[in-house]
N, C-alpha and C positions, 0 to 999 in steps of 0.2 A: 055474642060473635058467631057469625055465619059458619065459619070452619069448625069450630068446637061442637056447635050443635049437629052438623053434618057427620063430624066423624064418630058420633055415637052409633051410627048405624052403617057407616060407610068407611072403606079406608082412603085415606087422603095423604098423597105424597107431595110435599112441597119441597121444591128446590130453589135457593136464592143466594144472593152474595149480600142480600139485606140483613144485617143483625137485628134490626127492629122487629122482624117477625117473632123473635123469641120472647118479646115483651108480652105476649099474650099467655104464656105458660106460667103455671102455678108451680110451687117448690114441689110439689108431689108428681109433676109431669115431665120432670127432667130426663127420664127414660126414654122419651120420645126424640130427644135429640140425637141424631146419628151424624157423625163427622167423617166426610171423606176426605182422603189425602192420598198423595202419590207416593208410593214405594218404588224407587228407582228400580229395583230387581222384579218387583211382582207385579208392578202397575198400580191401578187403583184400589184402595182397601178402604173399609168403613169400620168405624168403631163408635160405641156408646162411651158416653162420660164413664170415667172409673169413679170408685167411692170417694176418693180424694177431691176430684173435680167437682161432683155433686155437692159435696160438703161445703166447698168454696163458694160455690155458685149460690147455695141456699143462704149463705151468710150475707153474701152481697145483694141478695134480692130484698133482704129486710129493709134497706133503705135507699136503694139505686136500681136502675133498669138492669135486667140481664144482659141487654144489647149493649150497655156500657162496659159491662165486666167483659164480655166477649171482646170487645174492640180494645180496651186498654189493659187487658191481663195476660196471663199464659194460658188461659182456657182453649183458645184455638190453635195453640201451638203443640 
């Protein structure tokens, strides 16, 4: 994968509305996900997955795509 190889020596930032980009991640790379959301009082904010979300994602990734979990669960809410 081009992006994974390049990210070893370069910082790469990807923004997308396509959850399929998550499918290149391994279970030990979930810290790389940063979710942006609108806080009506503060504006745009960013957060990493919390431990509960990471645990649920890892369980899901055992048999399915992370992108499906993103689309059909509470991960992005």
